[in-house]
Backbone as CSV, one residue per row, in Angstrom:
resi,resn,N_x,N_y,N_z,CA_x,CA_y,CA_z,C_x,C_y,C_z
1,UNK,99.894,-2.688,147.240,100.413,-2.826,145.999,101.278,-1.461,145.744
2,UNK,102.296,-1.112,145.703,102.971,0.099,145.090,103.055,-0.204,143.788
3,UNK,102.971,1.396,143.113,103.445,1.535,141.604,104.418,1.943,141.458
4,UNK,105.376,2.053,142.405,106.469,2.039,142.448,107.265,1.176,141.516
5,UNK,108.464,1.343,140.509,109.129,0.284,140.002,110.551,0.822,140.010
6,UNK,111.745,-0.372,139.890,112.763,0.223,140.172,113.467,1.353,138.710
7,UNK,112.891,0.984,137.776,112.955,1.658,136.990,112.852,2.838,136.699
8,UNK,111.478,3.416,137.952,111.498,4.879,137.949,112.986,5.642,138.032
9,UNK,113.974,5.147,138.620,114.987,5.511,139.495,116.001,5.985,138.152
10,UNK,116.255,5.296,136.908,116.799,5.511,135.627,115.933,6.715,134.729
11,UNK,115.020,6.827,134.733,114.000,7.764,134.128,114.007,6.878,132.672
12,UNK,112.911,5.559,133.059,112.649,5.356,131.709,111.126,4.664,132.122
13,UNK,110.725,4.067,133.357,109.670,3.939,133.863,108.758,2.988,132.714
14,UNK,107.431,2.935,132.770,106.441,2.355,132.340,106.474,2.941,130.691
15,UNK,106.161,2.341,129.363,105.937,2.510,128.189,104.456,2.455,127.624
16,UNK,104.165,3.449,127.781,102.507,3.879,127.621,102.155,4.132,126.321
17,UNK,100.825,4.183,125.708,100.712,5.247,124.522,99.921,6.112,124.771
18,UNK,100.103,7.663,124.652,99.476,8.685,124.893,99.164,9.356,123.980
19,UNK,97.421,8.882,122.959,97.139,9.209,121.775,96.597,10.580,121.906
20,UNK,96.131,11.888,121.239,95.700,12.844,121.299,95.397,13.325,122.378
21,UNK,96.095,13.906,123.132,96.542,14.387,124.386,97.128,15.719,124.438
22,UNK,97.201,16.170,125.714,97.486,17.863,126.233,98.622,17.257,127.225
23,UNK,99.591,17.887,127.747,100.106,18.111,129.314,99.050,18.645,130.181
24,UNK,99.519,18.543,131.733,98.454,19.014,132.411,99.389,20.304,133.405
25,UNK,98.799,21.306,133.878,99.632,21.870,134.947,99.208,21.717,136.187
26,UNK,99.554,21.069,136.986,99.502,20.239,138.177,99.862,21.277,139.604
27,UNK,99.175,21.378,140.357,99.531,22.060,141.514,98.797,21.286,143.043
28,UNK,99.729,21.739,144.039,99.492,20.735,145.150,97.990,21.692,146.110
29,UNK,97.304,20.586,146.371,97.718,19.126,146.976,97.497,18.141,145.963
30,UNK,96.977,18.537,144.729,97.114,17.161,143.862,98.539,17.048,143.606
31,UNK,98.705,15.679,142.892,100.116,15.640,142.648,100.165,14.811,141.379
32,UNK,101.026,14.943,140.475,101.207,14.405,139.206,101.370,12.857,139.103
33,UNK,101.314,12.109,138.801,101.300,10.875,138.782,102.088,9.793,137.486
34,UNK,101.464,10.696,136.120,102.460,10.010,134.757,103.360,11.408,134.314
35,UNK,104.371,11.551,133.525,104.930,11.953,132.906,104.992,11.909,131.679
36,UNK,105.511,12.668,130.871,105.798,12.658,129.443,107.234,11.702,129.308
37,UNK,108.117,12.190,130.560,109.262,11.250,130.201,110.809,12.465,129.516
38,UNK,111.987,12.308,129.551,113.142,12.946,128.746,112.874,12.819,127.505
39,UNK,112.307,11.650,126.717,112.561,11.466,125.474,111.190,11.755,124.631
40,UNK,110.145,12.318,124.827,109.059,12.979,124.254,109.050,14.100,124.586
41,UNK,108.246,14.850,123.210,108.470,16.389,123.798,106.493,16.660,123.836
42,UNK,106.582,17.849,124.579,107.503,18.057,125.290,107.728,17.369,126.753
43,UNK,109.307,17.750,127.121,109.842,16.904,127.968,109.268,17.067,129.748
44,UNK,109.045,15.731,130.043,109.021,15.668,131.559,107.983,16.977,132.048
45,UNK,106.789,16.594,131.292,105.410,17.005,131.554,104.557,16.340,131.914
46,UNK,103.504,16.851,133.207,102.517,16.038,133.789,101.604,15.516,132.471
47,UNK,101.382,14.175,132.851,99.834,13.902,131.755,98.705,13.051,132.960
48,UNK,99.149,12.942,133.920,97.848,12.382,134.638,98.317,12.655,136.004
49,UNK,97.157,13.099,136.367,97.179,13.616,138.149,96.304,13.176,139.064
50,UNK,96.598,12.859,140.181,95.700,12.640,141.080,95.360,13.139,142.346
51,UNK,94.152,13.045,142.736,94.070,14.251,144.257,93.184,13.096,145.430
52,UNK,93.549,13.861,146.738,92.873,12.777,147.546,91.947,13.758,148.772
53,UNK,91.236,14.177,148.846,90.674,14.782,150.044,91.673,14.518,151.452
54,UNK,92.082,15.563,151.941,92.602,15.347,153.219,91.417,14.966,154.527
55,UNK,90.122,15.502,154.029,89.176,15.492,155.225,88.739,13.844,154.682
56,UNK,88.462,13.401,153.952,88.053,12.191,153.412,88.904,11.715,152.681
57,UNK,89.796,10.397,152.898,90.251,9.921,152.201,89.825,8.977,151.142
58,UNK,88.454,8.613,151.316,87.806,8.125,149.875,87.818,8.838,149.139
59,UNK,87.247,10.177,149.309,87.370,11.112,148.054,88.384,11.217,147.051
60,UNK,88.541,10.494,146.130,89.624,10.604,145.331,89.242,10.794,143.473
61,UNK,90.209,11.622,143.239,90.067,12.428,141.861,91.148,11.641,141.083
62,UNK,91.018,11.453,139.392,92.187,11.232,138.621,91.656,11.964,137.621
63,UNK,92.908,12.721,136.724,92.832,13.542,135.699,93.529,12.878,134.515
64,UNK,93.461,12.765,133.469,94.018,12.320,132.371,93.929,13.119,131.142
65,UNK,95.087,13.882,130.624,94.876,14.520,129.715,94.547,14.384,128.074
66,UNK,94.024,12.383,128.038,94.136,12.176,126.880,92.234,11.605,126.818
67,UNK,91.432,11.853,126.601,90.242,10.927,126.212,90.235,9.408,125.683
68,UNK,91.183,9.435,124.839,91.744,8.231,124.064,92.338,6.883,124.590
69,UNK,93.075,7.394,125.857,93.880,6.808,126.479,92.953,5.641,126.496
70,UNK,92.476,5.259,127.173,91.544,3.923,127.915,90.734,3.441,127.012
71,UNK,91.119,4.078,125.309,89.832,3.739,124.416,90.365,2.092,124.177
72,UNK,89.251,1.882,123.173,89.493,0.048,122.499,90.638,0.127,121.664
73,UNK,91.220,1.290,120.992,92.122,1.436,120.147,93.268,1.115,120.844
74,UNK,93.769,1.917,121.857,95.005,1.923,122.490,94.696,1.174,124.059
75,UNK,93.868,0.492,124.530,94.165,0.398,125.689,94.976,-0.886,125.803
76,UNK,95.109,-1.682,124.702,95.966,-3.167,125.042,97.266,-2.471,124.406
77,UNK,97.937,-1.244,124.190,99.026,-1.140,123.764,99.598,-0.483,124.511
78,UNK,101.002,-1.242,124.652,101.835,-1.003,125.486,101.587,-1.204,126.963
79,UNK,101.814,-0.477,127.920,101.358,-1.225,129.276,100.410,-0.156,129.867
80,UNK,99.111,0.236,128.913,98.312,0.883,129.368,97.144,0.600,130.092
81,UNK,97.248,-1.075,129.631,96.185,-2.018,130.982,96.837,-1.924,132.250
82,UNK,98.060,-2.047,132.289,98.581,-1.658,133.693,97.976,-0.523,134.644
83,UNK,98.284,0.562,133.712,97.978,1.851,134.518,96.337,1.933,134.630
84,UNK,95.657,1.017,133.558,94.587,1.289,134.276,94.075,0.339,135.306
85,UNK,94.563,-0.413,135.496,94.163,-1.670,136.520,94.852,-0.907,138.008
86,UNK,95.936,-0.119,138.136,96.499,0.582,139.139,95.570,1.606,139.896
87,UNK,95.144,2.337,138.357,94.106,3.793,138.887,93.204,2.923,139.512
88,UNK,92.136,1.933,139.183,91.047,1.512,139.068,91.134,1.149,140.812
89,UNK,91.841,0.130,141.008,92.513,0.112,142.389,92.822,0.888,143.269
90,UNK,93.498,1.745,143.009,93.708,3.218,143.915,92.184,3.757,144.129
91,UNK,91.689,4.057,143.339,90.536,4.636,143.493,89.681,3.987,144.224
92,UNK,89.194,2.558,144.101,88.353,1.673,144.479,88.633,0.930,146.056
93,UNK,89.784,0.877,146.101,90.431,0.623,147.522,91.538,0.901,147.979
94,UNK,91.991,0.727,149.095,93.453,0.947,149.415,94.613,0.310,149.462
95,UNK,94.578,-0.820,148.542,95.936,-1.355,148.484,96.903,-0.857,147.798
96,UNK,96.731,0.209,147.140,97.844,0.630,146.486,98.077,2.520,147.084
97,UNK,99.105,2.273,147.040,99.577,3.903,147.819,100.652,4.687,146.819
98,UNK,100.324,5.793,146.605,100.965,6.373,145.443,102.000,7.994,146.219
99,UNK,101.724,7.741,147.539,102.260,9.214,148.369,103.567,9.105,148.073
100,UNK,104.466,7.969,148.704,106.153,7.618,148.430,106.326,7.867,146.981
101,UNK,105.662,7.267,146.019,106.447,7.274,144.753,106.236,9.062,144.086
102,UNK,105.134,9.752,144.789,105.257,11.315,143.840,106.456,11.916,144.443
103,UNK,106.439,11.897,145.980,107.379,12.652,146.411,108.659,12.903,145.907
104,UNK,108.862,11.526,145.508,110.564,11.575,145.185,110.607,11.653,143.503
105,UNK,109.460,12.237,142.630,109.510,12.496,141.165,109.415,13.996,141.517
106,UNK,110.852,14.442,141.039,110.982,16.352,141.199,111.873,16.790,139.854
107,UNK,111.608,15.734,138.675,112.403,16.194,137.530,111.572,16.647,136.442
108,UNK,110.108,17.123,136.821,109.393,17.755,136.037,109.363,19.412,135.411
109,UNK,109.319,19.593,134.412,109.886,20.429,133.644,109.329,21.370,134.131
110,UNK,108.714,23.214,133.912,107.693,24.074,133.818,107.545,24.190,132.471
111,UNK,106.308,24.720,132.471,105.583,24.824,131.130,106.048,25.957,130.167
112,UNK,106.216,25.430,128.831,106.610,26.550,128.343,105.753,27.408,126.956
113,UNK,105.590,27.939,126.818,104.648,28.481,125.654,104.969,28.396,124.433
114,UNK,104.754,27.862,123.535,105.291,27.506,122.192,104.628,28.246,121.113
115,UNK,105.054,28.956,120.272,104.774,29.924,119.362,103.602,29.199,118.261
116,UNK,103.345,29.754,117.804,102.074,29.087,116.741,102.949,29.008,115.152
117,UNK,103.488,28.299,115.047,104.930,28.218,113.986,104.007,28.352,112.873
118,UNK,102.866,27.645,112.676,102.357,27.591,111.256,101.619,28.935,110.832
119,UNK,100.955,29.624,111.918,100.759,31.002,111.556,101.896,32.172,111.271
120,UNK,102.917,31.827,112.096,104.391,32.896,111.914,105.031,32.614,110.440
121,UNK,104.726,31.313,109.976,105.459,31.038,108.928,105.249,31.816,107.355
122,UNK,103.442,32.083,107.636,102.985,32.652,106.668,103.304,33.964,106.734
123,UNK,104.058,34.566,107.776,103.638,36.042,108.143,105.623,36.144,107.785
124,UNK,105.999,35.660,107.072,107.799,36.336,106.954,108.147,37.876,106.447
125,UNK,108.853,38.088,107.751,109.563,39.374,107.782,110.908,39.229,107.782
126,UNK,111.510,40.473,106.865,112.932,40.283,106.647,113.797,40.970,107.898
127,UNK,115.032,40.687,108.166,115.358,41.414,108.941,116.586,41.982,108.919
128,UNK,116.913,42.715,109.804,117.624,43.924,109.448,118.788,43.832,110.481
129,UNK,120.304,44.226,109.933,121.365,43.561,110.442,122.066,45.428,110.191
130,UNK,122.674,45.407,111.686,123.440,46.440,111.831,124.520,46.313,111.002
131,UNK,124.984,47.130,110.305,126.514,47.111,109.923,127.382,47.985,109.795
132,UNK,128.694,47.770,109.876,129.759,48.515,110.538,129.997,49.987,109.771
133,UNK,130.378,51.006,110.344,130.553,52.409,110.527,131.456,52.457,108.692
134,UNK,131.304,53.006,108.244,132.093,53.129,106.753,133.056,54.434,107.057
135,UNK,134.292,54.049,106.791,135.574,54.799,106.900,135.198,56.187,105.967
136,UNK,135.953,56.760,106.649,135.898,58.110,105.782,136.605,58.348,104.023
137,UNK,137.478,57.337,104.205,138.110,57.473,102.891,137.224,56.031,102.479
138,UNK,136.664,56.419,101.361,135.923,55.255,100.749,136.603,54.422,99.767
139,UNK,138.141,55.170,99.638,138.592,54.222,98.931,139.575,52.746,99.495
140,UNK,139.352,52.861,100.573,139.951,51.478,101.176,138.951,50.719,101.301
141,UNK,137.848,50.578,100.843,137.067,49.819,100.824,136.917,48.765,99.422
142,UNK,137.952,48.922,98.586,138.157,48.573,97.249,139.200,47.617,97.606
143,UNK,139.021,46.345,97.327,140.018,45.111,97.494,140.508,44.707,95.713
144,UNK,142.095,45.446,95.864,142.295,44.986,94.269,143.380,43.916,93.978
145,UNK,143.268,42.885,95.541,143.655,41.244,95.351,142.908,40.121,94.904
146,UNK,141.741,40.812,95.069,140.634,39.675,94.172,140.637,39.568,92.766
147,UNK,141.300,40.757,92.079,141.148,40.532,90.738,142.304,41.312,90.329
148,UNK,143.117,40.932,89.154,144.480,41.979,88.676,144.781,41.311,87.613
149,UNK,145.423,41.854,86.813,145.586,41.408,85.256,147.402,42.058,85.425
150,UNK,148.167,41.109,85.860,149.562,41.636,85.840,150.511,40.303,84.880
151,UNK,151.883,40.203,85.350,152.389,39.481,85.014,153.608,39.220,85.940
152,UNK,152.953,39.354,87.235,153.632,38.668,88.165,153.895,36.973,88.342
153,UNK,152.643,36.091,87.758,153.012,34.717,87.576,153.822,34.486,86.902
154,UNK,154.616,35.504,86.080,155.329,34.580,84.696,156.733,34.217,85.028
155,UNK,157.582,34.584,86.161,158.558,33.872,86.470,158.516,32.720,86.927
156,UNK,158.069,32.435,87.830,157.000,31.255,88.193,156.770,30.107,87.425
157,UNK,156.161,30.402,86.022,155.328,29.696,85.091,156.770,29.371,84.499
158,UNK,158.017,29.993,84.136,159.090,29.461,83.182,160.149,28.962,84.033
159,UNK,159.354,28.862,85.324,160.654,27.776,86.177,160.185,26.508,86.200
160,UNK,158.776,26.500,85.492,158.305,25.125,85.563,158.927,24.340,84.421
161,UNK,159.503,24.694,83.426,160.311,24.062,82.545,161.392,23.321,83.158
162,UNK,162.051,24.147,84.132,163.317,23.106,84.693,162.775,22.565,85.827
163,UNK,161.615,22.654,86.323,160.926,21.721,87.601,160.429,20.513,87.119
164,UNK,159.972,20.382,85.353,159.313,19.593,84.686,160.329,18.857,83.865
165,UNK,161.707,19.371,83.518,162.455,18.757,83.053,162.045,19.151,81.120
166,UNK,161.903,20.155,80.759,160.881,20.455,79.330,162.292,21.468,78.952
167,UNK,162.082,21.189,77.367,162.801,22.160,76.952,161.992,23.295,76.597
168,UNK,162.473,24.263,76.558,162.286,25.851,76.402,162.076,26.279,75.021
169,UNK,161.253,25.718,74.593,161.120,26.218,72.954,159.660,26.251,72.439
170,UNK,159.271,27.067,71.701,157.990,27.123,71.197,156.930,25.885,71.016
171,UNK,155.626,26.035,71.424,155.022,24.622,71.269,154.358,24.301,69.937
172,UNK,154.583,23.334,69.793,154.239,22.635,68.360,152.458,22.839,68.286
173,UNK,152.529,22.890,66.906,151.296,23.289,66.529,150.490,21.441,66.587
174,UNK,149.612,21.379,66.727,148.752,19.984,66.847,147.825,19.704,66.286
175,UNK,147.844,19.048,65.207,147.121,18.799,64.245,145.372,18.336,64.613
176,UNK,144.960,19.236,64.626,143.183,18.521,65.021,142.857,17.148,64.525
177,UNK,142.021,16.753,64.906,141.207,15.301,64.529,139.675,15.648,65.093
178,UNK,138.873,15.697,64.254,137.722,15.818,64.317,137.166,14.589,64.260
179,UNK,136.127,14.586,65.154,135.240,13.505,65.227,133.814,13.279,64.311
180,UNK,133.482,12.544,63.711,131.922,13.147,63.243,130.952,12.372,64.267
181,UNK,130.506,13.471,64.367,129.225,13.153,65.484,128.028,12.456,64.869
182,UNK,127.742,12.429,63.167,126.770,11.642,62.886,127.568,10.696,61.790
183,UNK,126.403,9.918,61.393,127.223,8.794,60.348,127.259,9.528,58.988
184,UNK,128.218,8.867,58.316,127.993,9.681,56.927,126.847,9.645,56.071
185,UNK,126.920,10.249,55.150,125.020,10.083,54.736,125.216,9.326,53.421
186,UNK,124.020,8.488,53.376,123.795,7.574,51.911,122.622,8.348,51.338
187,UNK,122.534,7.479,49.998,121.490,7.987,48.996,120.289,7.428,49.300
188,UNK,119.306,8.127,49.328,118.102,7.693,49.785,117.352,6.117,48.855
189,UNK,116.713,5.563,49.173,116.282,4.692,48.696,115.433,5.193,47.432
190,UNK,114.307,5.356,47.596,113.437,6.360,46.456,113.954,7.864,46.252
191,UNK,113.791,8.487,44.859,114.305,9.594,44.596,113.725,10.653,45.064
192,UNK,113.823,11.822,45.902,112.992,12.566,46.299,112.115,13.357,45.297
193,UNK,111.023,13.287,45.705,109.727,13.809,44.571,109.440,15.150,44.743
194,UNK,110.616,15.629,43.547,110.642,17.227,43.702,109.135,17.737,42.576
195,UNK,108.731,18.961,43.421,107.747,19.949,42.521,108.042,20.395,41.191
196,UNK,107.058,20.284,40.602,107.076,20.028,39.193,106.690,21.717,38.835
197,UNK,107.266,21.905,38.013,107.019,23.446,37.183,105.707,23.534,36.789
198,UNK,104.607,24.886,37.133,103.248,24.945,36.523,103.378,24.949,34.976
199,UNK,102.303,24.968,34.324,102.195,24.758,32.708,102.543,26.293,31.989
200,UNK,102.975,26.485,31.081,103.065,28.023,30.487,101.635,28.074,30.162
201,UNK,101.500,29.727,30.490,100.767,30.421,30.273,100.363,30.458,29.304
202,UNK,100.050,29.664,28.236,99.364,30.081,26.823,98.098,30.297,26.762
203,UNK,97.528,30.779,25.486,96.173,31.239,25.543,95.516,29.969,24.412
204,UNK,94.472,29.503,24.672,93.732,28.570,24.316,93.109,28.459,23.055
205,UNK,93.199,27.674,22.184,92.387,27.760,21.082,91.757,26.163,20.420
206,UNK,90.720,26.915,20.566,89.788,25.512,19.466,90.446,24.998,18.247
207,UNK,91.324,23.880,17.945,91.784,23.442,16.890,90.819,23.092,16.067
208,UNK,89.609,22.599,16.554,88.754,22.079,15.223,87.981,23.228,14.451
209,UNK,87.904,24.520,15.300,87.573,25.611,14.799,88.749,26.314,13.875
210,UNK,89.894,26.365,14.068,90.679,26.836,13.414,90.950,26.029,12.253
211,UNK,91.178,24.896,12.350,91.432,23.831,11.095,90.303,23.636,10.665
212,UNK,89.186,23.904,10.612,88.028,23.421,9.927,87.905,24.431,8.691
213,UNK,86.966,23.924,7.433,87.419,24.375,6.433,85.819,26.178,6.612
214,UNK,85.801,26.535,5.377,85.241,27.901,5.519,83.625,27.383,5.814
215,UNK,82.909,26.150,4.856,82.068,25.748,4.727,81.501,25.240,5.903
216,UNK,82.579,24.777,6.735,81.851,23.926,7.996,81.882,24.866,9.225
217,UNK,82.857,26.255,9.059,82.773,27.120,10.071,81.435,28.264,9.618
218,UNK,80.851,27.806,8.182,79.932,29.385,8.044,78.731,28.312,8.464
219,UNK,78.654,27.046,8.074,77.683,26.065,8.942,77.673,25.815,10.670
220,UNK,78.469,26.021,11.095,78.685,26.073,12.718,77.805,27.579,13.059
221,UNK,78.240,28.774,12.203,78.223,30.075,12.607,76.546,30.520,12.524
222,UNK,76.249,29.671,11.505,74.588,29.745,10.836,73.763,29.103,11.967
223,UNK,74.336,27.855,12.245,73.409,26.950,13.435,73.302,27.943,15.224
224,UNK,74.336,28.736,15.208,74.669,28.898,16.299,73.802,30.250,16.585
225,UNK,73.905,31.010,15.407,73.032,32.259,15.272,71.687,31.928,15.091
226,UNK,70.962,33.658,16.024,69.503,33.915,15.252,69.017,34.742,14.428
227,UNK,67.793,35.180,14.594,67.629,36.191,13.690,68.178,37.501,14.527
228,UNK,68.049,37.417,15.625,68.406,38.623,16.214,69.791,39.111,16.342
229,UNK,70.431,37.934,16.059,72.035,38.398,15.841,72.594,38.327,14.565
230,UNK,71.786,39.034,13.413,72.141,39.305,12.303,73.604,40.021,12.022
231,UNK,73.524,41.363,12.922,74.791,41.830,12.865,75.953,41.216,12.626
232,UNK,76.015,40.154,14.196,77.221,39.948,14.709,77.136,38.578,13.806
233,UNK,76.349,37.942,12.909,76.640,36.398,12.261,77.017,36.989,10.898
234,UNK,76.747,38.609,10.044,77.518,39.220,9.300,78.854,39.053,9.390
235,UNK,79.280,40.137,10.867,80.795,40.268,10.899,81.631,38.898,10.875
236,UNK,80.751,38.173,11.534,81.738,36.657,11.510,81.902,36.083,10.406
237,UNK,80.557,35.987,9.667,80.867,35.550,8.583,81.859,36.294,7.370
238,UNK,82.080,37.352,7.502,83.142,38.446,6.538,84.653,37.645,7.441
239,UNK,84.353,37.626,8.469,85.826,37.049,9.197,86.193,35.749,8.518
240,UNK,85.361,35.052,8.680,85.733,33.661,7.956,86.155,33.890,6.636
241,UNK,85.403,34.489,6.192,85.622,34.557,4.382,86.912,35.949,3.835
242,UNK,87.522,36.171,5.239,88.586,37.225,4.901,87.626,38.098,4.206
243,UNK,86.745,38.755,4.239,86.694,39.952,4.012,86.791,41.191,5.213
244,UNK,87.411,42.407,4.432,87.654,43.440,5.760,86.836,44.636,5.129
245,UNK,85.833,44.829,5.855,84.937,45.708,5.625,85.464,47.276,6.378
246,UNK,86.621,47.232,6.988,86.558,48.636,7.705,85.744,49.260,8.513
247,UNK,85.616,50.409,8.420,84.262,51.200,9.200,83.015,51.152,8.552
248,UNK,82.897,50.199,7.519,81.463,50.144,7.022,80.660,49.266,7.889
249,UNK,81.394,48.223,8.418,80.444,47.379,9.360,79.773,45.935,8.330
250,UNK,78.825,46.006,8.744,78.171,44.394,8.345,77.794,45.296,6.729
251,UNK,77.365,46.147,6.844,76.863,46.770,5.399,77.893,46.802,4.610
252,UNK,78.835,47.075,4.742,80.310,47.363,3.779,80.465,45.552,3.643
253,UNK,80.520,44.585,4.544,80.770,43.175,3.830,80.016,42.374,2.982
254,UNK,78.561,42.803,3.487,77.350,42.498,2.181,77.718,43.451,0.570
255,UNK,78.036,44.418,1.076,78.471,45.067,-0.229,79.737,44.464,-0.593
256,UNK,80.641,44.242,-0.427,81.702,43.430,-0.791,81.536,42.345,-1.382
257,UNK,80.650,41.448,-0.902,80.253,40.200,-1.568,79.223,40.184,-2.436
258,UNK,78.579,41.265,-2.486,77.455,40.962,-3.623,78.340,41.834,-4.385
259,UNK,79.502,42.829,-4.790,80.248,43.105,-5.577,81.032,42.105,-6.068
260,UNK,81.316,40.828,-5.634,82.803,39.764,-5.911,81.763,38.887,-6.543
261,UNK,80.149,38.769,-6.439,78.923,38.053,-6.608,79.012,38.714,-8.438
262,UNK,78.800,39.918,-8.613,78.347,40.738,-9.942,79.446,40.459,-10.692
263,UNK,81.131,40.635,-10.245,81.936,40.281,-11.156,82.366,39.125,-11.470
264,UNK,81.698,37.905,-10.668,82.022,36.787,-11.482,80.798,36.410,-12.182
265,UNK,79.685,36.763,-12.099,78.270,36.408,-13.165,79.130,37.192,-14.369
266,UNK,79.398,38.875,-14.205,79.691,38.904,-15.399,80.931,38.286,-16.097
267,UNK,81.752,37.593,-15.435,82.957,36.914,-16.326,82.432,35.937,-16.884
268,UNK,81.445,34.747,-16.376,80.936,33.755,-16.637,80.051,34.328,-18.123
269,UNK,79.435,35.159,-18.177,78.573,35.577,-19.642,79.675,35.632,-20.675
270,UNK,80.676,36.486,-19.897,81.519,36.865,-21.207,82.249,35.669,-22.200
């Protein structure tokens, strides 16, 4: 049995799944058996290698760069099972010949080192570019054509009236029409609740006290005061009766009341 196939000559070969693997560096007398091909990356790199001891043809060695190549999960994928059968038959018997196939394979690529892109991405560095030498006359560096304010385009604009068959006259004012972005206002269903004004700051008066008779007020004052409030009682009673003793205090009030009583008694006796 020979592993060679006509599809090998058109760079297609067998389709197999090569999971979690690495490429190999193969040197003679070993020879590569499987390669990554021109489509996958890295391209045309050895994946499986075989070795036969020249002194003992039964001493054979097969090296594959993937531990899970013939695992239960991937052995039935694509042509992995065919490759497994060929390798077992080559290693156990003499039915399979691989020498002619290997000598025809000459499109393997050299091993190329790839930098650690992940670590390099975390160490960004700015690049420096060499600029041209500056002229001695620095005024030549200014470009006046990028922006300027002049009347060079006025003749061309005036010729547009003739090209467009328009009258050369002052432009009339167009009355603007303003669009209302919001609907017109409408009265609310309920009147707004306005904040009421505070009450006027007036003095509080006891109406019962102000409009009651002198006898009632004297009785209330008598029930209110005790023996210890004799001076206060005399002054309040004098105020109720309308007696103004001036600076004499309670004694002057009592003197005034007793004087009035004496006058009243004399008047009745006469």
